[in-house]
C-alpha positions as a Markdown table, in Angstrom:
| # | Residue | x | y | z |
|---|---|---|---|---|
| 1 | Unk | -97.7 | 69.4 | 196.7 |
| 2 | Unk | -100.0 | 68.9 | 200.0 |
| 3 | Unk | -102.7 | 71.3 | 198.4 |
| 4 | Unk | -102.9 | 68.8 | 195.5 |
| 5 | Unk | -103.4 | 66.0 | 198.2 |
| 6 | Unk | -106.0 | 67.7 | 199.3 |
| 7 | Unk | -108.4 | 68.6 | 196.4 |
| 8 | Unk | -107.5 | 64.8 | 195.7 |
| 9 | Unk | -109.0 | 63.4 | 198.8 |
| 10 | Unk | -111.6 | 66.0 | 198.8 |
| 11 | Unk | -112.0 | 65.0 | 195.2 |
| 12 | Unk | -112.6 | 61.4 | 195.9 |
| 13 | Unk | -115.2 | 62.0 | 199.1 |
| 14 | Unk | -117.6 | 64.0 | 196.8 |
| 15 | Unk | -117.2 | 61.5 | 194.5 |
| 16 | Unk | -118.0 | 58.8 | 197.2 |
| 17 | Unk | -121.0 | 60.8 | 198.3 |
| 18 | Unk | -122.6 | 61.0 | 195.0 |
| 19 | Unk | -122.3 | 57.5 | 194.8 |
| 20 | Unk | -123.5 | 56.8 | 197.8 |
| 21 | Unk | -126.5 | 59.1 | 197.2 |
| 22 | Unk | -126.7 | 57.7 | 194.2 |
| 23 | Unk | -127.9 | 54.3 | 195.2 |
| 24 | Unk | -130.0 | 55.9 | 197.7 |
| 25 | Unk | -132.1 | 56.9 | 195.6 |
| 26 | Unk | -132.4 | 54.1 | 193.1 |
| 27 | Unk | -134.1 | 52.5 | 196.4 |
| 28 | Unk | -136.7 | 54.8 | 196.5 |
| 29 | Unk | -139.5 | 54.4 | 194.1 |
| 30 | Unk | -139.6 | 57.4 | 193.4 |
| 31 | Unk | -136.9 | 57.7 | 191.1 |
| 32 | Unk | -137.5 | 54.1 | 190.1 |
| 33 | Unk | -140.9 | 55.0 | 188.6 |
| 34 | Unk | -138.8 | 57.5 | 186.5 |
| 35 | Unk | -136.1 | 55.1 | 184.6 |
| 36 | Unk | -136.4 | 54.4 | 181.5 |
| 37 | Unk | -138.9 | 51.7 | 181.8 |
| 38 | Unk | -136.4 | 49.1 | 179.3 |
| 39 | Unk | -133.6 | 50.1 | 181.0 |
| 40 | Unk | -131.4 | 47.4 | 182.0 |
| 41 | Unk | -130.8 | 50.1 | 185.2 |
| 42 | Unk | -134.4 | 50.8 | 185.4 |
| 43 | Unk | -135.0 | 46.9 | 186.2 |
| 44 | Unk | -131.9 | 45.6 | 188.1 |
| 45 | Unk | -133.1 | 48.8 | 190.9 |
| 46 | Unk | -137.1 | 47.8 | 190.9 |
| 47 | Unk | -135.1 | 43.6 | 191.4 |
| 48 | Unk | -133.1 | 45.3 | 194.9 |
| 49 | Unk | -136.0 | 47.1 | 195.9 |
| 50 | Unk | -137.6 | 44.0 | 196.1 |
| 51 | Unk | -135.3 | 41.5 | 197.0 |
| 52 | Unk | -134.9 | 43.9 | 199.8 |
| 53 | Unk | -138.1 | 44.5 | 200.7 |
| 54 | Unk | -140.0 | 41.7 | 200.7 |
| 55 | Unk | -139.0 | 37.9 | 200.5 |
| 56 | Unk | -139.2 | 37.6 | 197.0 |
| 57 | Unk | -136.0 | 37.1 | 195.4 |
| 58 | Unk | -136.5 | 36.7 | 191.9 |
| 59 | Unk | -140.1 | 38.2 | 190.2 |
| 60 | Unk | -143.3 | 36.5 | 191.5 |
| 61 | Unk | -143.9 | 34.4 | 194.2 |
| 62 | Unk | -144.1 | 31.3 | 191.9 |
| 63 | Unk | -140.4 | 31.9 | 191.0 |
| 64 | Unk | -137.3 | 30.4 | 191.4 |
| 65 | Unk | -133.7 | 31.0 | 190.6 |
| 66 | Unk | -132.8 | 29.1 | 187.7 |
| 67 | Unk | -129.0 | 29.2 | 187.0 |
| 68 | Unk | -129.1 | 28.8 | 183.2 |
| 69 | Unk | -132.1 | 31.1 | 182.5 |
| 70 | Unk | -132.6 | 32.8 | 185.0 |
| 71 | Unk | -135.7 | 32.4 | 186.5 |
| 72 | Unk | -138.4 | 29.5 | 185.7 |
| 73 | Unk | -141.9 | 28.2 | 187.4 |
| 74 | Unk | -141.3 | 26.7 | 190.8 |
| 75 | Unk | -141.8 | 23.1 | 190.6 |
| 76 | Unk | -144.7 | 21.3 | 192.1 |
| 77 | Unk | -146.8 | 24.2 | 192.8 |
| 78 | Unk | -151.1 | 23.5 | 193.7 |
| 79 | Unk | -153.5 | 26.4 | 193.6 |
| 80 | Unk | -150.9 | 29.3 | 193.9 |
| 81 | Unk | -152.6 | 32.7 | 194.6 |
| 82 | Unk | -150.2 | 35.7 | 192.4 |
| 83 | Unk | -152.8 | 37.2 | 190.8 |
| 84 | Unk | -156.0 | 38.5 | 191.7 |
| 85 | Unk | -159.0 | 36.0 | 190.5 |
| 86 | Unk | -157.0 | 32.9 | 189.5 |
| 87 | Unk | -154.3 | 30.7 | 190.4 |
| 88 | Unk | -151.0 | 29.1 | 189.1 |
| 89 | Unk | -150.0 | 25.2 | 189.7 |
| 90 | Unk | -147.6 | 23.1 | 188.3 |
| 91 | Unk | -146.1 | 19.5 | 187.8 |
| 92 | Unk | -142.7 | 18.7 | 189.3 |
| 93 | Unk | -140.6 | 19.0 | 186.7 |
| 94 | Unk | -142.1 | 22.6 | 186.4 |
| 95 | Unk | -144.4 | 23.1 | 183.5 |
| 96 | Unk | -147.6 | 24.2 | 184.4 |
| 97 | Unk | -150.7 | 22.9 | 185.4 |
| 98 | Unk | -150.5 | 19.9 | 188.0 |
| 99 | Unk | -150.2 | 16.9 | 184.7 |
| 100 | Unk | -147.2 | 14.1 | 184.6 |
| 101 | Unk | -147.0 | 13.6 | 181.3 |
| 102 | Unk | -144.5 | 10.7 | 181.4 |
| 103 | Unk | -140.9 | 11.5 | 179.4 |
| 104 | Unk | -142.3 | 8.1 | 177.1 |
| 105 | Unk | -144.9 | 9.4 | 175.1 |
| 106 | Unk | -148.0 | 6.9 | 175.7 |
| 107 | Unk | -148.9 | 4.8 | 172.5 |
| 108 | Unk | -151.4 | 7.5 | 169.8 |
| 109 | Unk | -151.1 | 10.2 | 171.5 |
| 110 | Unk | -148.7 | 13.1 | 169.9 |
| 111 | Unk | -146.7 | 15.5 | 172.0 |
| 112 | Unk | -146.2 | 19.7 | 171.4 |
| 113 | Unk | -144.1 | 21.4 | 174.0 |
| 114 | Unk | -144.8 | 24.8 | 174.1 |
| 115 | Unk | -142.5 | 27.9 | 174.1 |
| 116 | Unk | -143.4 | 31.5 | 175.1 |
| 117 | Unk | -143.8 | 34.4 | 177.0 |
| 118 | Unk | -146.4 | 35.4 | 179.7 |
| 119 | Unk | -148.7 | 35.2 | 177.3 |
| 120 | Unk | -148.6 | 31.4 | 176.4 |
| 121 | Unk | -147.8 | 31.0 | 180.3 |
| 122 | Unk | -151.1 | 32.5 | 180.4 |
| 123 | Unk | -150.7 | 35.6 | 183.5 |
| 124 | Unk | -153.7 | 36.3 | 185.3 |
| 125 | Unk | -155.5 | 33.6 | 184.2 |
| 126 | Unk | -156.5 | 29.8 | 185.2 |
| 127 | Unk | -153.9 | 26.8 | 184.1 |
| 128 | Unk | -157.6 | 25.4 | 182.5 |
| 129 | Unk | -158.0 | 28.6 | 180.7 |
| 130 | Unk | -154.7 | 29.3 | 179.3 |
| 131 | Unk | -154.6 | 28.4 | 175.4 |
| 132 | Unk | -152.1 | 25.9 | 175.2 |
| 133 | Unk | -154.1 | 23.8 | 177.8 |
| 134 | Unk | -157.4 | 24.9 | 175.3 |
| 135 | Unk | -155.0 | 23.5 | 172.6 |
| 136 | Unk | -154.9 | 20.4 | 174.0 |
| 137 | Unk | -158.9 | 20.2 | 174.7 |
| 138 | Unk | -159.2 | 20.7 | 170.6 |
| 139 | Unk | -156.8 | 17.8 | 170.1 |
| 140 | Unk | -157.3 | 15.4 | 171.9 |
| 141 | Unk | -154.7 | 12.9 | 170.6 |
| 142 | Unk | -152.0 | 15.1 | 171.3 |
| 143 | Unk | -150.7 | 16.0 | 174.8 |
| 144 | Unk | -148.9 | 19.9 | 175.2 |
| 145 | Unk | -146.7 | 20.6 | 177.8 |
| 146 | Unk | -146.2 | 24.4 | 178.8 |
| 147 | Unk | -143.3 | 25.2 | 179.1 |
| 148 | Unk | -143.0 | 29.4 | 178.7 |
| 149 | Unk | -142.1 | 31.5 | 181.7 |
| 150 | Unk | -143.2 | 35.3 | 182.1 |
| 151 | Unk | -140.4 | 37.7 | 180.8 |
| 152 | Unk | -138.4 | 34.9 | 178.6 |
| 153 | Unk | -136.8 | 36.4 | 175.8 |
| 154 | Unk | -136.4 | 34.5 | 172.5 |
| 155 | Unk | -132.7 | 33.7 | 174.8 |
| 156 | Unk | -134.6 | 32.2 | 177.6 |
| 157 | Unk | -136.8 | 30.4 | 175.2 |
| 158 | Unk | -134.0 | 29.1 | 172.7 |
| 159 | Unk | -131.6 | 27.8 | 176.3 |
| 160 | Unk | -134.8 | 26.4 | 177.1 |
| 161 | Unk | -136.0 | 24.1 | 174.2 |
| 162 | Unk | -132.0 | 22.7 | 175.0 |
| 163 | Unk | -132.5 | 21.7 | 177.8 |
| 164 | Unk | -136.4 | 20.2 | 177.9 |
| 165 | Unk | -137.2 | 19.1 | 174.0 |
| 166 | Unk | -134.3 | 15.8 | 174.6 |
| 167 | Unk | -136.8 | 14.6 | 177.3 |
| 168 | Unk | -140.2 | 15.1 | 176.1 |
| 169 | Unk | -139.2 | 14.3 | 172.7 |
| 170 | Unk | -141.9 | 15.9 | 171.0 |
| 171 | Unk | -143.0 | 15.9 | 167.5 |
| 172 | Unk | -143.7 | 19.6 | 167.7 |
| 173 | Unk | -141.8 | 22.7 | 169.4 |
| 174 | Unk | -144.5 | 25.5 | 168.7 |
| 175 | Unk | -143.6 | 29.2 | 169.7 |
| 176 | Unk | -146.3 | 31.9 | 171.2 |
| 177 | Unk | -144.2 | 34.9 | 169.2 |
| 178 | Unk | -145.0 | 38.5 | 171.5 |
| 179 | Unk | -142.5 | 40.7 | 168.9 |
| 180 | Unk | -141.8 | 42.4 | 172.6 |
| 181 | Unk | -139.7 | 39.7 | 173.4 |
| 182 | Unk | -137.3 | 40.8 | 170.7 |
| 183 | Unk | -136.0 | 43.8 | 172.7 |
| 184 | Unk | -135.5 | 41.0 | 175.9 |
| 185 | Unk | -132.5 | 39.4 | 173.2 |
| 186 | Unk | -130.4 | 42.7 | 174.0 |
| 187 | Unk | -130.9 | 42.8 | 177.6 |
| 188 | Unk | -128.8 | 40.9 | 180.7 |
| 189 | Unk | -131.4 | 42.3 | 183.3 |
| 190 | Unk | -135.0 | 42.1 | 183.7 |
| 191 | Unk | -137.2 | 40.8 | 186.1 |
| 192 | Unk | -133.9 | 39.2 | 186.9 |
| 193 | Unk | -130.4 | 38.2 | 185.6 |
| 194 | Unk | -130.7 | 36.4 | 182.9 |
| 195 | Unk | -128.3 | 35.7 | 180.1 |
| 196 | Unk | -128.0 | 36.2 | 176.2 |
| 197 | Unk | -126.6 | 35.3 | 173.1 |
| 198 | Unk | -124.2 | 38.3 | 170.8 |
| 199 | Unk | -124.1 | 38.0 | 166.9 |
| 200 | Unk | -120.3 | 36.8 | 166.7 |
| 201 | Unk | -118.7 | 36.0 | 163.2 |
| 202 | Unk | -119.5 | 32.5 | 164.0 |
| 203 | Unk | -122.3 | 32.3 | 165.2 |
| 204 | Unk | -124.2 | 33.0 | 168.0 |
| 205 | Unk | -122.4 | 32.8 | 171.4 |
| 206 | Unk | -124.4 | 32.8 | 174.7 |
| 207 | Unk | -122.5 | 35.1 | 177.7 |
| 208 | Unk | -123.5 | 35.8 | 181.3 |
| 209 | Unk | -124.7 | 32.2 | 182.3 |
| 210 | Unk | -123.8 | 30.6 | 184.7 |
| 211 | Unk | -126.3 | 33.2 | 186.2 |
| 212 | Unk | -125.6 | 34.7 | 189.7 |
| 213 | Unk | -127.7 | 33.9 | 192.6 |
| 214 | Unk | -129.8 | 36.2 | 194.4 |
| 215 | Unk | -127.1 | 37.3 | 197.0 |
| 216 | Unk | -124.2 | 37.2 | 194.6 |
| 217 | Unk | -125.7 | 39.9 | 192.3 |
| 218 | Unk | -127.1 | 41.5 | 195.0 |
| 219 | Unk | -123.0 | 42.0 | 196.0 |
| 220 | Unk | -122.6 | 43.2 | 192.7 |
| 221 | Unk | -125.0 | 45.1 | 192.6 |
| 222 | Unk | -123.5 | 46.9 | 195.6 |
| 223 | Unk | -120.3 | 47.0 | 194.2 |
| 224 | Unk | -121.5 | 48.2 | 191.0 |
| 225 | Unk | -121.2 | 52.0 | 190.2 |
| 226 | Unk | -124.1 | 53.1 | 189.8 |
| 227 | Unk | -123.4 | 57.1 | 189.4 |
| 228 | Unk | -122.1 | 57.1 | 186.1 |
| 229 | Unk | -124.6 | 55.6 | 185.1 |
| 230 | Unk | -127.5 | 57.8 | 186.3 |
| 231 | Unk | -125.2 | 60.9 | 184.9 |
| 232 | Unk | -125.3 | 58.4 | 181.2 |
| 233 | Unk | -129.1 | 58.9 | 180.7 |
| 234 | Unk | -129.2 | 61.2 | 178.8 |
| 235 | Unk | -127.9 | 59.3 | 176.4 |
| 236 | Unk | -129.8 | 56.5 | 177.3 |
| 237 | Unk | -132.7 | 56.9 | 174.1 |
| 238 | Unk | -129.5 | 56.7 | 171.7 |
| 239 | Unk | -128.6 | 53.6 | 173.2 |
| 240 | Unk | -132.1 | 52.0 | 173.3 |
| 241 | Unk | -132.3 | 53.2 | 169.3 |
| 242 | Unk | -129.2 | 51.4 | 168.9 |
| 243 | Unk | -129.7 | 47.9 | 170.0 |
| 244 | Unk | -133.4 | 48.2 | 168.1 |
| 245 | Unk | -131.4 | 48.3 | 165.3 |
| 246 | Unk | -129.9 | 44.7 | 166.4 |
| 247 | Unk | -132.8 | 43.6 | 167.2 |
| 248 | Unk | -134.5 | 42.7 | 164.0 |
| 249 | Unk | -131.2 | 40.0 | 162.8 |
| 250 | Unk | -130.3 | 38.8 | 166.5 |
| 251 | Unk | -133.9 | 37.5 | 166.7 |
| 252 | Unk | -133.6 | 35.8 | 163.4 |
| 253 | Unk | -131.0 | 34.2 | 164.7 |
| 254 | Unk | -132.1 | 32.9 | 167.7 |
| 255 | Unk | -135.4 | 31.5 | 166.2 |
| 256 | Unk | -133.2 | 29.5 | 163.3 |
| 257 | Unk | -131.0 | 27.5 | 165.7 |
| 258 | Unk | -134.3 | 26.7 | 168.0 |
| 259 | Unk | -135.7 | 25.7 | 164.4 |
| 260 | Unk | -132.3 | 23.5 | 163.8 |
| 261 | Unk | -132.4 | 22.5 | 167.3 |
| 262 | Unk | -135.7 | 21.3 | 166.7 |
| 263 | Unk | -135.1 | 19.6 | 164.1 |
| 264 | Unk | -131.9 | 18.0 | 165.7 |
| 265 | Unk | -134.5 | 16.1 | 167.7 |
| 266 | Unk | -136.6 | 14.9 | 165.1 |
| 267 | Unk | -139.6 | 17.7 | 166.0 |
| 268 | Unk | -141.6 | 19.8 | 163.7 |
| 269 | Unk | -141.2 | 23.9 | 164.5 |
| 270 | Unk | -144.4 | 26.3 | 164.4 |
| 271 | Unk | -144.9 | 30.2 | 165.5 |
| 272 | Unk | -148.2 | 31.2 | 166.3 |
| 273 | Unk | -148.1 | 34.9 | 166.7 |
| 274 | Unk | -149.9 | 36.4 | 169.8 |
| 275 | Unk | -150.6 | 40.1 | 169.3 |
| 276 | Unk | -150.6 | 42.6 | 171.8 |
| 277 | Unk | -154.4 | 43.1 | 173.3 |
| 278 | Unk | -154.5 | 46.7 | 172.1 |
| 279 | Unk | -153.9 | 45.5 | 168.2 |
| 280 | Unk | -156.8 | 43.8 | 168.4 |
| 281 | Unk | -159.2 | 46.2 | 167.5 |
| 282 | Unk | -157.2 | 47.8 | 164.8 |
| 283 | Unk | -158.8 | 47.2 | 161.4 |
| 284 | Unk | -155.6 | 46.5 | 159.0 |
| 285 | Unk | -154.9 | 43.2 | 157.4 |
| 286 | Unk | -151.6 | 42.9 | 158.8 |
| 287 | Unk | -151.0 | 44.6 | 162.6 |
| 288 | Unk | -147.6 | 46.3 | 164.0 |
| 289 | Unk | -146.7 | 43.6 | 165.8 |
| 290 | Unk | -147.4 | 40.7 | 163.1 |
| 291 | Unk | -145.6 | 42.3 | 160.7 |
| 292 | Unk | -141.9 | 41.8 | 162.8 |
| 293 | Unk | -143.0 | 37.8 | 162.7 |
| 294 | Unk | -144.1 | 38.3 | 158.7 |
| 295 | Unk | -141.0 | 39.8 | 157.9 |
| 296 | Unk | -138.6 | 37.4 | 160.0 |
| 297 | Unk | -141.1 | 34.2 | 158.2 |
| 298 | Unk | -140.2 | 35.7 | 154.9 |
| 299 | Unk | -137.8 | 33.2 | 152.8 |
| 300 | Unk | -138.3 | 30.8 | 155.2 |
| 301 | Unk | -140.0 | 27.1 | 155.5 |
| 302 | Unk | -141.3 | 27.5 | 159.1 |
| 303 | Unk | -145.1 | 27.6 | 159.5 |
| 304 | Unk | -147.0 | 30.5 | 160.9 |
| 305 | Unk | -150.1 | 30.7 | 162.7 |
| 306 | Unk | -152.0 | 34.0 | 162.5 |
| 307 | Unk | -154.7 | 35.2 | 165.3 |
| 308 | Unk | -154.8 | 38.6 | 164.9 |
| 309 | Unk | -157.7 | 39.1 | 162.1 |
| 310 | Unk | -159.5 | 35.7 | 163.8 |
| 311 | Unk | -159.5 | 37.9 | 167.1 |
| 312 | Unk | -160.1 | 41.6 | 165.8 |
| 313 | Unk | -163.1 | 39.6 | 163.4 |
| 314 | Unk | -164.2 | 38.0 | 167.0 |
| 315 | Unk | -164.0 | 41.5 | 169.0 |
| 316 | Unk | -166.1 | 42.9 | 165.8 |
| 317 | Unk | -168.7 | 40.8 | 166.2 |
| 318 | Unk | -169.3 | 41.4 | 170.4 |
| 319 | Unk | -166.6 | 39.5 | 171.9 |
| 320 | Unk | -166.0 | 41.0 | 175.0 |
| 321 | Unk | -162.0 | 40.5 | 175.1 |
| 322 | Unk | -160.1 | 42.8 | 177.5 |
| 323 | Unk | -158.2 | 45.2 | 175.1 |
| 324 | Unk | -155.2 | 45.7 | 177.7 |
| 325 | Unk | -152.9 | 43.6 | 180.0 |
| 326 | Unk | -152.7 | 40.2 | 179.3 |
| 327 | Unk | -155.1 | 38.3 | 177.5 |
| 328 | Unk | -158.4 | 37.1 | 179.7 |
| 329 | Unk | -159.7 | 33.7 | 179.5 |
| 330 | Unk | -162.3 | 33.9 | 176.5 |
| 331 | Unk | -158.9 | 35.5 | 174.0 |
| 332 | Unk | -157.2 | 33.0 | 175.2 |
| 333 | Unk | -160.1 | 30.1 | 173.8 |
| 334 | Unk | -159.9 | 32.4 | 170.8 |
| 335 | Unk | -156.7 | 32.2 | 170.4 |
| 336 | Unk | -156.7 | 28.0 | 170.7 |
| 337 | Unk | -159.9 | 27.8 | 168.2 |
| 338 | Unk | -157.7 | 29.7 | 165.6 |
| 339 | Unk | -154.5 | 27.8 | 166.2 |
| 340 | Unk | -156.3 | 24.2 | 166.6 |
| 341 | Unk | -157.5 | 25.1 | 163.1 |
| 342 | Unk | -153.9 | 26.5 | 161.6 |
| 343 | Unk | -151.9 | 23.8 | 162.8 |
| 344 | Unk | -154.0 | 20.4 | 161.5 |
| 345 | Unk | -154.6 | 22.4 | 158.0 |
| 346 | Unk | -150.5 | 22.8 | 158.1 |
| 347 | Unk | -150.6 | 19.3 | 159.0 |
| 348 | Unk | -148.1 | 18.8 | 161.9 |
| 349 | Unk | -150.0 | 15.6 | 162.2 |
| 350 | Unk | -152.2 | 16.6 | 165.1 |
């Protein structure tokens, strides 16, 4: 009996040492850099490293923690320099840019609310260079409010729509569609902890809300068992494949709910396709990411503004678009030009 007790104590000691070692390994950049990049373990480990060793509570310096969405653009910023060659400003409600649109629309002005991720937010370009602001320049009778936030999935965009559309009372809710956002819908942690929806018999069910504050998230991470997660990494590919199987149905349910919620507030709903920069150079009728949106839109009464063909034509004609990372100012300007024409032709009243 005494021998068994010793064995159990020794085994528990080894497990404790293994768990401490696993936590220590996850603090090293070398190990974090070798984790599956889109796994929640990878995102959590990167966030812990930033939070412990920098002054960033969430991701970028212009972020704020938010209990319903995980993170938002910090309000009332002025010329915040996060990326080389560009600055970020925000109004008092956390929309990109310094404009303060009144809650009551101005007479004769139509209002557009933009939802999306970093490709709509305008990561790496100035406020006036992002396509939502360029769109407003091309539609002088319209007021465009950029509520896009970097790193968002469609789940966070839906919550943003529910919180902000009743305040702004727009004529049009415009979703900037980047196909990779569908993968974010299955995660509960990315740039920071986030809520998500799961498909259930009754439709969409929200889980992970409210999102824990950064100190509470760090405490949870300290108590979490990381050794089993590291030992399970060989099965990560299979889990990722299972998540990919869920993505189309979950994305469709989230976009359908956006359309219904926008309509309930008296607003039309439209989608603009934002292809990855690397797909702009493809000489094909339909790009791989574009096909994801077209598959969703088939059989649904939703206006889809396609930009890839025009972007490809401009690039082939010598436009100096950057074909990696995020859009540069020239790409944003071309997106706005194509989108303005699509919205006018689509009869949305702008």
